[in-house]
C-alpha positions in Angstrom: 126.4 187.9 22.0 128.5 189.6 24.6 128.4 193.3 25.0 130.8 195.2 22.8 133.7 197.0 24.5 131.9 200.3 23.7 128.6 199.4 25.2 130.3 197.8 28.2 132.2 201.0 28.9 129.0 203.1 28.5 127.1 200.7 30.9 129.9 201.1 33.5 129.1 204.9 33.4 125.3 204.9 33.2 124.3 201.6 34.7 120.9 200.4 33.4 119.8 203.9 32.2 118.6 204.5 28.7 121.3 204.2 26.0 120.6 205.3 22.5 122.2 202.9 19.9 122.6 202.9 16.2 121.9 199.5 14.6 121.5 197.9 11.2 119.6 195.0 9.8 119.6 193.3 6.4 116.7 192.1 4.4 118.0 189.3 2.1 115.3 188.1 -0.3 115.7 185.0 -2.5 112.8 183.8 -4.6 110.5 186.3 -2.9 111.3 184.8 0.5 113.0 186.7 3.3 115.8 185.2 5.5 115.0 185.4 9.2 116.8 184.0 12.2 115.5 182.6 15.4 116.9 184.3 18.5 118.8 182.0 20.8 117.6 183.6 24.0 113.9 184.3 23.4 113.0 181.9 20.6 111.5 184.8 18.7 112.2 185.2 15.0 114.2 188.3 14.1 115.8 190.1 11.2 119.6 189.8 11.0 121.8 192.6 12.1 123.1 194.4 15.2 124.8 197.4 16.6 127.1 199.8 14.7 130.4 200.1 16.4 132.2 203.4 16.9 133.7 204.7 13.6 132.1 201.9 11.7 130.1 202.7 8.6 126.5 201.3 8.7 127.0 199.3 5.5 130.1 197.7 7.0 128.2 196.9 10.2 125.4 195.3 8.1 127.9 193.1 6.2 129.8 192.2 9.4 126.7 191.3 11.5 125.1 189.3 8.7 128.4 187.3 8.3 128.7 186.7 12.1 125.1 185.5 12.5 124.6 183.5 9.3 127.9 182.7 7.6 126.7 184.5 4.5 128.5 187.4 2.8 126.1 190.0 1.5 126.4 193.2 -0.5 124.0 196.0 0.4 122.0 197.0 -2.7 119.8 199.8 -1.3 118.3 201.4 1.7 115.0 200.0 2.8 114.4 202.5 5.5 115.2 204.0 8.9 113.2 203.0 11.9 113.0 204.3 15.5 110.7 205.6 18.1 109.1 204.3 21.3 108.4 200.8 19.8 112.2 200.4 19.3 113.0 200.8 23.0 113.9 197.6 24.7 114.4 196.7 28.4 116.6 193.6 28.6 116.2 190.9 31.3 119.2 192.4 33.3 117.4 195.8 33.4 119.5 197.6 30.7 117.3 199.9 28.6 118.2 200.8 25.0 116.5 202.8 22.3 117.5 201.8 18.8 117.6 203.7 15.5 117.7 201.0 12.9 119.0 201.5 9.3 117.6 198.8 7.2 119.4 197.6 4.0 118.3 195.4 1.2 121.2 193.1 0.1 122.1 190.3 -2.2 124.1 187.2 -1.3 127.6 187.1 -2.8 129.1 184.2 -0.9 129.3 182.0 2.2 127.4 179.0 3.4 124.3 179.5 5.5 124.8 178.4 9.2 123.3 180.0 12.3 126.0 181.1 14.8 124.4 179.0 17.5 124.3 182.0 19.9 122.4 184.9 18.6 120.8 182.9 15.8 119.9 179.2 16.5 118.0 178.7 13.2 117.8 180.4 9.8 114.7 180.2 7.6 113.6 181.8 4.3 110.0 182.8 4.7 107.1 184.1 2.6 104.9 187.0 3.7 102.3 184.4 4.9 104.9 182.4 6.8 106.3 185.6 8.5 102.8 186.5 9.7 102.6 183.2 11.7 106.0 183.4 13.4 106.5 184.7 16.9 108.4 188.0 16.7 108.7 191.3 18.5 106.3 194.0 17.4 109.2 196.2 16.0 110.6 193.2 14.1 107.1 192.6 12.6 106.9 196.2 11.4 110.3 196.1 9.7 109.4 192.7 8.1 106.1 194.0 6.8 107.8 197.1 5.3 110.4 194.9 3.7 107.8 192.8 1.9 106.1 196.1 0.8 109.3 197.8 -0.3 108.8 199.6 -3.6 112.4 201.0 -3.9 111.6 204.1 -1.9 113.2 204.1 1.6 110.7 204.1 4.4 110.7 206.5 7.3 107.9 207.5 9.7 106.6 210.9 8.8 107.3 213.5 11.5 104.7 214.2 14.1 106.6 217.0 15.8 105.8 220.6 14.7 107.1 223.9 16.2 104.7 225.8 18.4 103.5 228.8 16.4 102.5 232.2 17.8 105.6 232.6 20.0 
C-alpha cells in the first residue's frame, strides 16, 4: 500500500527517523477461527488493519482498513486491547522506522465478499489457534493473535513498568 499523504509529508520532514503512528487491527472470528491475511511483500501472516489517518476515529479506520484489504464490511463489537512498546517498532526495507500503538477491535461481519486486495493481502484464511501457531508471522502479530484467542471480554494492555523515582 502506498504511503498516505500524511506519512509522506512527515517523511519529507524527518527522513527515515522514528515516526510514532496510531494503528488499528480487527479480530474477526467465525466458528472459533480467526481471519488472517498473508502479507504481499513478506509472505508473513498478519492481522488485518492499518494506520489511523488524521482526524479519523479508530473504529472508522478499523472498518475502512478491513474493507480495503478483505472486501468485508465489519462492525466493531468491542475493544480487545491496546498494544505498543519496543516489539512494535519496525524498520522497513527502505530504512524508514516506525513505532506503532495498535488499538485492537473485535468485530462481526455484516457484509461483503471475502477477497484479498492483491497488494497488502494476497491470501485470506480463517485459522484455529493451532493453525495460527504454525504460520510464519512477526513476533508482535503472534502476540496480538494469542491475546485474541485468549480474550475474555476484558481489554488487554501491558501493565506499566515505569514508576516515579521516590525520595526526591
